[in-house]
VMD Tcl script that builds the backbone (N, CA, C; Angstrom):
set m [mol new atoms 333]
animate dup $m
set s [atomselect $m all]
$s set {name element resname resid chain x y z} {
  {N N UNK 1 A -165.532 207.657 136.727}
  {CA C UNK 1 A -164.356 207.287 137.476}
  {C C UNK 1 A -164.513 207.672 138.949}
  {N N UNK 2 A -163.607 207.227 139.760}
  {CA C UNK 2 A -163.664 207.483 141.190}
  {C C UNK 2 A -162.978 208.819 141.483}
  {N N UNK 3 A -163.636 209.647 142.241}
  {CA C UNK 3 A -163.048 210.917 142.633}
  {C C UNK 3 A -162.076 210.687 143.785}
  {N N UNK 4 A -161.141 211.620 144.010}
  {CA C UNK 4 A -160.159 211.422 145.074}
  {C C UNK 4 A -160.768 211.262 146.458}
  {N N UNK 5 A -161.971 211.786 146.698}
  {CA C UNK 5 A -162.551 211.722 148.033}
  {C C UNK 5 A -163.269 210.407 148.330}
  {N N UNK 6 A -163.550 209.611 147.327}
  {CA C UNK 6 A -164.247 208.351 147.583}
  {C C UNK 6 A -163.255 207.200 147.544}
  {N N UNK 7 A -163.486 206.230 148.397}
  {CA C UNK 7 A -162.608 205.056 148.465}
  {C C UNK 7 A -163.117 203.908 147.617}
  {N N UNK 8 A -164.414 203.876 147.362}
  {CA C UNK 8 A -165.030 202.704 146.765}
  {C C UNK 8 A -166.101 203.108 145.761}
  {N N UNK 9 A -166.403 202.152 144.905}
  {CA C UNK 9 A -167.581 202.290 144.072}
  {C C UNK 9 A -168.514 201.138 144.416}
  {N N UNK 10 A -169.792 201.397 144.285}
  {CA C UNK 10 A -170.811 200.393 144.545}
  {C C UNK 10 A -171.477 200.076 143.223}
  {N N UNK 11 A -171.297 198.848 142.750}
  {CA C UNK 11 A -172.016 198.392 141.571}
  {C C UNK 11 A -173.305 197.791 142.096}
  {N N UNK 12 A -174.408 198.415 141.727}
  {CA C UNK 12 A -175.702 198.031 142.273}
  {C C UNK 12 A -176.429 197.092 141.313}
  {N N UNK 13 A -177.129 196.135 141.865}
  {CA C UNK 13 A -177.862 195.159 141.071}
  {C C UNK 13 A -179.184 195.686 140.549}
  {N N UNK 14 A -179.185 196.943 140.142}
  {CA C UNK 14 A -180.359 197.583 139.558}
  {C C UNK 14 A -179.927 198.143 138.208}
  {N N UNK 15 A -180.667 197.802 137.168}
  {CA C UNK 15 A -180.326 198.322 135.850}
  {C C UNK 15 A -180.750 199.782 135.733}
  {N N UNK 16 A -180.257 200.444 134.709}
  {CA C UNK 16 A -180.589 201.860 134.511}
  {C C UNK 16 A -182.086 202.093 134.383}
  {N N UNK 17 A -182.817 201.077 133.923}
  {CA C UNK 17 A -184.277 201.233 133.797}
  {C C UNK 17 A -185.022 200.745 135.044}
  {N N UNK 18 A -184.291 200.474 136.143}
  {CA C UNK 18 A -184.916 200.181 137.430}
  {C C UNK 18 A -185.258 198.731 137.707}
  {N N UNK 19 A -184.857 197.821 136.841}
  {CA C UNK 19 A -185.149 196.401 137.079}
  {C C UNK 19 A -184.025 195.739 137.864}
  {N N UNK 20 A -184.370 194.705 138.629}
  {CA C UNK 20 A -183.360 193.923 139.352}
  {C C UNK 20 A -182.540 193.136 138.344}
  {N N UNK 21 A -181.224 193.133 138.525}
  {CA C UNK 21 A -180.333 192.407 137.626}
  {C C UNK 21 A -180.375 190.921 137.957}
  {N N UNK 22 A -180.347 190.103 136.950}
  {CA C UNK 22 A -180.357 188.651 137.092}
  {C C UNK 22 A -179.127 188.069 136.438}
  {N N UNK 23 A -178.606 186.964 136.905}
  {CA C UNK 23 A -179.161 186.060 137.897}
  {C C UNK 23 A -179.016 186.629 139.304}
  {N N UNK 24 A -179.747 186.055 140.221}
  {CA C UNK 24 A -179.784 186.603 141.573}
  {C C UNK 24 A -178.443 186.493 142.310}
  {N N UNK 25 A -177.560 185.619 141.874}
  {CA C UNK 25 A -176.252 185.474 142.527}
  {C C UNK 25 A -175.133 186.179 141.764}
  {N N UNK 26 A -175.480 187.176 140.942}
  {CA C UNK 26 A -174.491 187.860 140.120}
  {C C UNK 26 A -173.366 188.476 140.957}
  {N N UNK 27 A -173.692 189.044 142.124}
  {CA C UNK 27 A -172.685 189.720 142.951}
  {C C UNK 27 A -171.653 188.718 143.474}
  {N N UNK 28 A -172.109 187.579 143.931}
  {CA C UNK 28 A -171.204 186.553 144.428}
  {C C UNK 28 A -170.336 186.011 143.300}
  {N N UNK 29 A -170.916 185.853 142.110}
  {CA C UNK 29 A -170.144 185.366 140.963}
  {C C UNK 29 A -169.059 186.359 140.572}
  {N N UNK 30 A -169.416 187.638 140.475}
  {CA C UNK 30 A -168.439 188.655 140.099}
  {C C UNK 30 A -167.323 188.737 141.136}
  {N N UNK 31 A -167.679 188.772 142.409}
  {CA C UNK 31 A -166.666 188.826 143.468}
  {C C UNK 31 A -165.807 187.559 143.472}
  {N N UNK 32 A -166.404 186.430 143.153}
  {CA C UNK 32 A -165.642 185.181 143.077}
  {C C UNK 32 A -164.602 185.212 141.969}
  {N N UNK 33 A -164.965 185.766 140.829}
  {CA C UNK 33 A -164.016 185.900 139.721}
  {C C UNK 33 A -162.846 186.788 140.128}
  {N N UNK 34 A -163.123 187.785 140.954}
  {CA C UNK 34 A -162.103 188.751 141.359}
  {C C UNK 34 A -161.334 188.324 142.608}
  {N N UNK 35 A -161.595 187.135 143.137}
  {CA C UNK 35 A -161.023 186.723 144.428}
  {C C UNK 35 A -159.499 186.676 144.451}
  {N N UNK 36 A -158.850 186.434 143.339}
  {CA C UNK 36 A -157.390 186.346 143.353}
  {C C UNK 36 A -156.703 187.709 143.290}
  {N N UNK 37 A -157.450 188.764 143.034}
  {CA C UNK 37 A -156.880 190.111 142.994}
  {C C UNK 37 A -156.995 190.712 144.388}
  {N N UNK 38 A -155.884 190.686 145.115}
  {CA C UNK 38 A -155.903 191.085 146.515}
  {C C UNK 38 A -154.550 191.654 146.916}
  {N N UNK 39 A -154.510 192.381 148.028}
  {CA C UNK 39 A -153.223 192.909 148.494}
  {C C UNK 39 A -152.222 191.780 148.696}
  {N N UNK 40 A -151.021 191.971 148.225}
  {CA C UNK 40 A -149.985 190.951 148.377}
  {C C UNK 40 A -150.019 189.891 147.301}
  {N N UNK 41 A -150.999 189.930 146.427}
  {CA C UNK 41 A -151.090 188.965 145.342}
  {C C UNK 41 A -151.807 187.692 145.743}
  {N N UNK 42 A -152.048 186.878 144.748}
  {CA C UNK 42 A -152.782 185.630 144.953}
  {C C UNK 42 A -151.897 184.577 145.611}
  {N N UNK 43 A -152.519 183.765 146.452}
  {CA C UNK 43 A -151.856 182.614 147.055}
  {C C UNK 43 A -152.819 181.433 146.951}
  {N N UNK 44 A -152.308 180.206 147.064}
  {CA C UNK 44 A -153.201 179.057 146.994}
  {C C UNK 44 A -154.330 179.163 148.028}
  {N N UNK 45 A -155.530 178.863 147.591}
  {CA C UNK 45 A -156.686 178.914 148.476}
  {C C UNK 45 A -157.464 180.213 148.402}
  {N N UNK 46 A -156.958 181.206 147.662}
  {CA C UNK 46 A -157.659 182.485 147.559}
  {C C UNK 46 A -159.053 182.353 146.957}
  {N N UNK 47 A -159.260 181.337 146.179}
  {CA C UNK 47 A -160.583 181.156 145.567}
  {C C UNK 47 A -161.648 180.815 146.612}
  {N N UNK 48 A -161.230 180.578 147.839}
  {CA C UNK 48 A -162.175 180.225 148.898}
  {C C UNK 48 A -162.678 181.436 149.680}
  {N N UNK 49 A -162.143 182.621 149.371}
  {CA C UNK 49 A -162.594 183.833 150.055}
  {C C UNK 49 A -162.594 184.990 149.067}
  {N N UNK 50 A -163.370 186.015 149.381}
  {CA C UNK 50 A -163.430 187.186 148.516}
  {C C UNK 50 A -162.234 188.084 148.765}
  {N N UNK 51 A -161.835 188.788 147.734}
  {CA C UNK 51 A -160.797 189.798 147.879}
  {C C UNK 51 A -161.354 190.964 148.678}
  {N N UNK 52 A -160.551 191.586 149.535}
  {CA C UNK 52 A -161.040 192.773 150.240}
  {C C UNK 52 A -161.281 193.951 149.292}
  {N N UNK 53 A -160.807 193.838 148.063}
  {CA C UNK 53 A -161.004 194.895 147.068}
  {C C UNK 53 A -162.288 194.730 146.272}
  {N N UNK 54 A -162.970 193.616 146.413}
  {CA C UNK 54 A -164.182 193.362 145.611}
  {C C UNK 54 A -165.101 192.439 146.412}
  {N N UNK 55 A -166.061 193.034 147.111}
  {CA C UNK 55 A -166.857 192.302 148.092}
  {C C UNK 55 A -168.345 192.401 147.767}
  {N N UNK 56 A -169.042 191.263 147.717}
  {CA C UNK 56 A -170.494 191.323 147.531}
  {C C UNK 56 A -171.168 191.710 148.843}
  {N N UNK 57 A -172.260 192.428 148.734}
  {CA C UNK 57 A -173.014 192.830 149.917}
  {C C UNK 57 A -174.445 193.122 149.507}
  {N N UNK 58 A -175.284 193.368 150.483}
  {CA C UNK 58 A -176.665 193.781 150.244}
  {C C UNK 58 A -176.876 195.085 150.990}
  {N N UNK 59 A -177.391 196.079 150.289}
  {CA C UNK 59 A -177.712 197.363 150.902}
  {C C UNK 59 A -179.200 197.582 150.695}
  {N N UNK 60 A -179.926 197.647 151.801}
  {CA C UNK 60 A -181.381 197.645 151.695}
  {C C UNK 60 A -181.781 196.288 151.159}
  {N N UNK 61 A -182.469 196.282 150.046}
  {CA C UNK 61 A -182.824 195.022 149.374}
  {C C UNK 61 A -182.072 194.847 148.069}
  {N N UNK 62 A -181.010 195.621 147.861}
  {CA C UNK 62 A -180.299 195.615 146.586}
  {C C UNK 62 A -178.946 194.936 146.734}
  {N N UNK 63 A -178.715 193.910 145.913}
  {CA C UNK 63 A -177.403 193.279 145.882}
  {C C UNK 63 A -176.425 194.239 145.242}
  {N N UNK 64 A -175.221 194.297 145.798}
  {CA C UNK 64 A -174.177 195.197 145.308}
  {C C UNK 64 A -172.830 194.486 145.367}
  {N N UNK 65 A -171.882 195.038 144.626}
  {CA C UNK 65 A -170.484 194.670 144.785}
  {C C UNK 65 A -169.746 195.955 145.094}
  {N N UNK 66 A -169.024 195.955 146.198}
  {CA C UNK 66 A -168.227 197.104 146.603}
  {C C UNK 66 A -166.813 196.873 146.083}
  {N N UNK 67 A -166.348 197.811 145.256}
  {CA C UNK 67 A -165.025 197.692 144.644}
  {C C UNK 67 A -164.159 198.835 145.166}
  {N N UNK 68 A -163.062 198.494 145.819}
  {CA C UNK 68 A -162.166 199.500 146.397}
  {C C UNK 68 A -161.234 200.031 145.314}
  {N N UNK 69 A -160.923 201.324 145.389}
  {CA C UNK 69 A -160.079 201.946 144.370}
  {C C UNK 69 A -158.665 201.380 144.363}
  {N N UNK 70 A -158.238 200.721 145.422}
  {CA C UNK 70 A -156.907 200.099 145.427}
  {C C UNK 70 A -156.793 199.018 144.355}
  {N N UNK 71 A -157.912 198.422 143.960}
  {CA C UNK 71 A -157.894 197.446 142.871}
  {C C UNK 71 A -157.399 198.112 141.600}
  {N N UNK 72 A -157.898 199.313 141.312}
  {CA C UNK 72 A -157.480 200.053 140.109}
  {C C UNK 72 A -155.984 200.324 140.150}
  {N N UNK 73 A -155.482 200.722 141.310}
  {CA C UNK 73 A -154.066 201.057 141.435}
  {C C UNK 73 A -153.167 199.835 141.268}
  {N N UNK 74 A -153.603 198.678 141.735}
  {CA C UNK 74 A -152.787 197.469 141.709}
  {C C UNK 74 A -152.977 196.625 140.452}
  {N N UNK 75 A -154.207 196.596 139.921}
  {CA C UNK 75 A -154.531 195.711 138.787}
  {C C UNK 75 A -155.510 196.432 137.863}
  {N N UNK 76 A -154.985 197.286 137.013}
  {CA C UNK 76 A -155.859 198.113 136.177}
  {C C UNK 76 A -156.753 197.267 135.260}
  {N N UNK 77 A -156.278 196.136 134.789}
  {CA C UNK 77 A -157.111 195.289 133.918}
  {C C UNK 77 A -158.270 194.680 134.695}
  {N N UNK 78 A -158.044 194.314 135.946}
  {CA C UNK 78 A -159.130 193.784 136.777}
  {C C UNK 78 A -160.156 194.878 137.049}
  {N N UNK 79 A -159.675 196.090 137.339}
  {CA C UNK 79 A -160.576 197.235 137.527}
  {C C UNK 79 A -161.419 197.448 136.276}
  {N N UNK 80 A -160.768 197.454 135.113}
  {CA C UNK 80 A -161.495 197.639 133.859}
  {C C UNK 80 A -162.537 196.551 133.664}
  {N N UNK 81 A -162.199 195.327 134.060}
  {CA C UNK 81 A -163.145 194.216 133.915}
  {C C UNK 81 A -164.427 194.484 134.705}
  {N N UNK 82 A -164.299 194.865 135.981}
  {CA C UNK 82 A -165.509 195.080 136.782}
  {C C UNK 82 A -166.284 196.300 136.295}
  {N N UNK 83 A -165.569 197.353 135.901}
  {CA C UNK 83 A -166.256 198.542 135.406}
  {C C UNK 83 A -166.971 198.257 134.079}
  {N N UNK 84 A -166.331 197.492 133.203}
  {CA C UNK 84 A -166.972 197.122 131.942}
  {C C UNK 84 A -168.147 196.184 132.170}
  {N N UNK 85 A -168.051 195.316 133.168}
  {CA C UNK 85 A -169.180 194.450 133.517}
  {C C UNK 85 A -170.394 195.303 133.874}
  {N N UNK 86 A -170.167 196.300 134.712}
  {CA C UNK 86 A -171.271 197.183 135.108}
  {C C UNK 86 A -171.833 197.930 133.901}
  {N N UNK 87 A -170.956 198.478 133.096}
  {CA C UNK 87 A -171.407 199.240 131.922}
  {C C UNK 87 A -172.143 198.343 130.921}
  {N N UNK 88 A -171.552 197.199 130.595}
  {CA C UNK 88 A -172.142 196.307 129.599}
  {C C UNK 88 A -173.509 195.780 130.016}
  {N N UNK 89 A -173.738 195.664 131.326}
  {CA C UNK 89 A -175.006 195.147 131.826}
  {C C UNK 89 A -175.962 196.249 132.278}
  {N N UNK 90 A -175.587 197.491 132.037}
  {CA C UNK 90 A -176.459 198.618 132.359}
  {C C UNK 90 A -176.728 198.777 133.841}
  {N N UNK 91 A -175.742 198.432 134.690}
  {CA C UNK 91 A -175.938 198.517 136.132}
  {C C UNK 91 A -175.624 199.913 136.641}
  {N N UNK 92 A -176.307 200.297 137.694}
  {CA C UNK 92 A -176.061 201.586 138.320}
  {C C UNK 92 A -174.795 201.506 139.159}
  {N N UNK 93 A -173.988 202.549 139.080}
  {CA C UNK 93 A -172.724 202.624 139.805}
  {C C UNK 93 A -172.720 203.916 140.612}
  {N N UNK 94 A -172.319 203.816 141.877}
  {CA C UNK 94 A -172.256 204.996 142.740}
  {C C UNK 94 A -170.906 205.044 143.434}
  {N N UNK 95 A -170.332 206.233 143.524}
  {CA C UNK 95 A -169.104 206.436 144.287}
  {C C UNK 95 A -169.477 206.676 145.735}
  {N N UNK 96 A -168.758 206.037 146.646}
  {CA C UNK 96 A -169.060 206.198 148.071}
  {C C UNK 96 A -167.940 205.592 148.888}
  {N N UNK 97 A -168.123 205.589 150.169}
  {CA C UNK 97 A -167.251 204.840 151.062}
  {C C UNK 97 A -168.135 204.257 152.154}
  {N N UNK 98 A -167.807 203.038 152.543}
  {CA C UNK 98 A -168.606 202.376 153.573}
  {C C UNK 98 A -168.344 203.007 154.923}
  {N N UNK 99 A -169.381 203.072 155.698}
  {CA C UNK 99 A -169.253 203.550 157.073}
  {C C UNK 99 A -169.077 202.330 157.970}
  {N N UNK 100 A -168.256 202.437 158.995}
  {CA C UNK 100 A -168.121 201.302 159.910}
  {C C UNK 100 A -169.456 201.011 160.582}
  {N N UNK 101 A -169.650 199.760 160.930}
  {CA C UNK 101 A -170.875 199.392 161.635}
  {C C UNK 101 A -170.962 200.198 162.923}
  {N N UNK 102 A -172.160 200.587 163.236}
  {CA C UNK 102 A -172.367 201.360 164.466}
  {C C UNK 102 A -172.040 200.489 165.680}
  {N N UNK 103 A -171.389 201.092 166.634}
  {CA C UNK 103 A -171.093 200.373 167.877}
  {C C UNK 103 A -172.394 200.165 168.639}
  {N N UNK 104 A -172.532 199.062 169.318}
  {CA C UNK 104 A -173.746 198.856 170.108}
  {C C UNK 104 A -173.834 199.908 171.201}
  {N N UNK 105 A -175.038 200.270 171.588}
  {CA C UNK 105 A -175.162 201.277 172.650}
  {C C UNK 105 A -174.555 200.749 173.946}
  {N N UNK 106 A -174.037 201.644 174.767}
  {CA C UNK 106 A -173.437 201.171 176.022}
  {C C UNK 106 A -174.509 200.557 176.929}
  {N N UNK 107 A -174.063 199.600 177.682}
  {CA C UNK 107 A -174.984 198.943 178.618}
  {C C UNK 107 A -175.341 199.927 179.737}
  {N N UNK 108 A -176.575 199.866 180.224}
  {CA C UNK 108 A -176.941 200.756 181.328}
  {C C UNK 108 A -176.132 200.398 182.564}
  {N N UNK 109 A -175.858 201.388 183.415}
  {CA C UNK 109 A -175.091 201.091 184.639}
  {C C UNK 109 A -175.842 200.104 185.523}
  {N N UNK 110 A -175.085 199.256 186.165}
  {CA C UNK 110 A -175.691 198.278 187.096}
  {C C UNK 110 A -175.925 198.939 188.433}
  {N N UNK 111 A -176.992 198.602 189.031}
  {CA C UNK 111 A -177.314 199.177 190.348}
  {C C UNK 111 A -177.177 198.165 191.413}
}
mol reanalyze $m
mol bondsrecalc $m
mol representation Tube
mol addrep $m
């Protein structure tokens, strides 16, 4: 489960025995299924974008789905679905929180 200090869990596309999970678009498919579970509830057209609570990403060379703990608070069955997906497929899960992208370095002063 998620500890109080972490905001998100990362479902990694690596199985417990170290193999890459297939199919290669699994993260996009899982996030697509979860697209209607979002703050404020589903509205028409939600299937065209990912929920901010369940986002596919790549970290290093590993496909992941980042699942925010707010999903658990708002839709416990949806949370259970993603957690059971990870468990049933033997995927590695890590508790963490994303760091904001680093700001670009400041431009050198003009002379």
